[in-house]
PAKOLTI-583236 format. One line per field, with one value per residue (C-alpha): chain; y, x, z. Coordinates in steps of 0.5 Angstrom, whole numbers. Layout:
residues N
ch <- [A ...]
py <- [Y ...]
px <- [X ...]
pz <- [Z ...]
***
This chain:
residues 269
ch <- [A A A A A A A A A A A A A A A A A A A A A A A A A A A A A A A A A A A A A A A A A A A A A A A A A A A A A A A A A A A A A A A A A A A A A A A A A A A A A A A A A A A A A A A A A A A A A A A A A A A A A A A A A A A A A A A A A A A A A A A A A A A A A A A A A A A A A A A A A A A A A A A A A A A A A A A A A A A A A A A A A A A A A A A A A A A A A A A A A A A A A A A A A A A A A A A A A A A A A A A A A A A A A A A A A A A A A A A A A A A A A A A A A A A A A A A A A A A A A A A A A A A A A A A A A A A A A A A A A A A A A A A A A A A A A]
py <- [-15 -15 -20 -19 -17 -23 -21 -20 -22 -17 -17 -16 -9 -7 -8 -5 2 2 5 10 9 6 1 -6 -12 -19 -25 -32 -38 -46 -49 -47 -46 -41 -38 -36 -32 -28 -27 -22 -18 -19 -15 -21 -28 -31 -39 -38 -44 -42 -48 -53 -50 -48 -54 -60 -59 -57 -53 -49 -47 -51 -58 -55 -59 -56 -61 -59 -51 -53 -57 -52 -47 -50 -51 -43 -41 -46 -43 -35 -31 -24 -24 -24 -31 -31 -37 -38 -41 -46 -47 -50 -48 -42 -40 -44 -40 -36 -41 -46 -41 -40 -47 -48 -42 -43 -50 -46 -42 -47 -52 -47 -42 -37 -30 -29 -32 -30 -31 -29 -25 -18 -16 -23 -25 -19 -22 -28 -23 -19 -26 -28 -21 -21 -28 -26 -28 -23 -23 -21 -20 -21 -18 -17 -23 -29 -35 -39 -37 -38 -43 -37 -32 -36 -37 -32 -26 -18 -15 -8 -7 -5 1 0 -6 -1 1 -6 -8 -1 -3 -10 -7 -2 -8 -12 -6 -4 -11 -12 -14 -11 -11 -13 -16 -13 -18 -17 -11 -5 0 6 2 -1 7 8 2 4 11 8 4 6 -1 -3 -5 -10 -11 -16 -14 -8 -1 2 6 0 0 -6 -11 -19 -24 -31 -33 -38 -33 -28 -33 -36 -43 -43 -43 -39 -33 -27 -20 -17 -21 -19 -24 -22 -28 -33 -40 -45 -45 -45 -51 -55 -54 -56 -63 -64 -63 -68 -73 -73 -74 -80 -83 -82 -84 -78 -77 -78 -76 -78 -71 -74 -81 -83 -86]
px <- [89 82 77 71 65 60 53 47 40 35 30 23 24 28 23 18 22 22 15 15 22 26 21 22 23 21 20 17 22 21 28 35 38 33 33 41 40 34 38 42 37 31 30 25 24 17 16 9 4 3 8 2 0 7 11 6 0 -5 -11 -11 -7 -12 -9 -2 1 5 11 11 12 18 21 21 23 29 31 31 34 40 40 41 45 42 34 29 26 18 14 7 3 -2 -9 -12 -6 -7 -15 -18 -14 -8 -5 -6 -3 3 5 5 9 14 15 16 21 25 25 27 31 26 25 18 12 5 -2 -8 -14 -16 -19 -21 -14 -12 -12 -8 -3 -2 -1 4 8 8 11 17 14 14 8 7 -1 -4 -11 -15 -15 -13 -12 -14 -21 -22 -28 -32 -30 -32 -26 -19 -23 -21 -23 -26 -30 -35 -33 -38 -34 -27 -28 -28 -21 -18 -21 -18 -11 -11 -13 -7 -3 -5 -4 3 4 11 8 2 1 -4 -7 -11 -15 -17 -11 -15 -17 -9 -7 -12 -10 -2 -4 -8 -3 4 7 10 5 7 3 1 -4 -5 -1 5 4 5 11 14 12 12 11 11 18 15 10 15 20 14 14 7 2 -3 -2 -6 -6 -2 4 9 14 21 24 21 24 19 21 28 27 23 28 34 30 28 35 38 33 34 42 41 36 41 47 51 51 55 61 68 68 62 65 71 77]
pz <- [10 14 15 10 15 15 12 16 14 13 19 20 24 18 13 18 18 10 10 5 3 -2 -5 -2 -7 -6 -10 -8 -8 -6 -7 -5 -12 -14 -7 -8 -14 -11 -5 -9 -11 -6 1 3 0 1 2 -1 0 -8 -8 -8 -14 -17 -15 -13 -19 -14 -16 -10 -4 1 1 3 9 15 14 6 8 13 8 3 8 10 3 2 8 6 0 2 7 6 5 10 9 11 11 10 15 11 12 18 22 25 25 30 36 37 42 36 31 36 36 29 28 33 29 23 26 30 24 18 22 18 20 20 18 14 15 11 14 17 23 25 25 29 36 33 30 37 41 36 36 43 44 39 32 27 23 16 14 8 6 -1 -5 0 -4 2 2 -5 -3 0 -5 -10 -14 -15 -15 -16 -10 -9 -15 -11 -8 -2 1 1 8 10 7 10 17 16 14 20 25 23 23 30 32 31 24 21 14 9 3 -1 -6 -12 -11 -15 -15 -12 -6 -5 -5 0 4 4 6 12 15 18 16 9 4 -1 -7 -12 -17 -13 -14 -16 -10 -5 -1 -5 -10 -10 -16 -16 -19 -23 -26 -28 -31 -36 -33 -32 -38 -35 -30 -28 -31 -26 -28 -32 -36 -35 -38 -42 -40 -41 -48 -47 -42 -47 -53 -48 -46 -53 -56 -50 -52 -59 -58 -53 -58 -64 -59 -60 -53 -48 -52 -50 -46 -42 -40 -35 -38]
***
């Protein structure tokens, strides 16, 4: 009887090689138990700094600290064995200089055992992406609606409504691809612009509120499961778990109050 072959994780180069091929499946996850479920279906899992809003009730991702990303990154890695795990670099940990970015990216990878990091920004981050890539850190880039720039953008606003700005986004995409990014998240841009970005680069584009013609798609897990009361237009609700959880909690509270829980099946003799 032959031993079962060990499962090998998907790597950044394997994601890179999927350009123009089978669509790339990805979701966010922030804890081990949901990551274990997602791991069966996703090519990569993003431990996004969106966890600040989804898990910790923050108004934006700006206040997420590095140690929080590392803690959640560790949990997701522990709960998975197949998908590439990508961890977001939070605001303030990479913008100052390539050297600063390397120190923090190396800390993330060493402490979480993830396979890549993600950072936001286009041409302005190309030097940093090149610096990290040349030193052994796979980088996923992120352009379009970049949540860490919410204060300069004036809110979470769709990008590309003005066709005159399209070339800037296309130039950003080309710059990060040429700098060595292995994939590119394209968020919150009009459909035709997303299509042009996808055609302009030789690395996979991962759409979120972009276009079905991107090389892959990503959503926030809690959004698509109906656990957030307000979600963007681009989110499709695949499971309405919020009401189901409330029903379960309500039933539990009622049984505790009328002493019908625990029963003899739920105690030790």
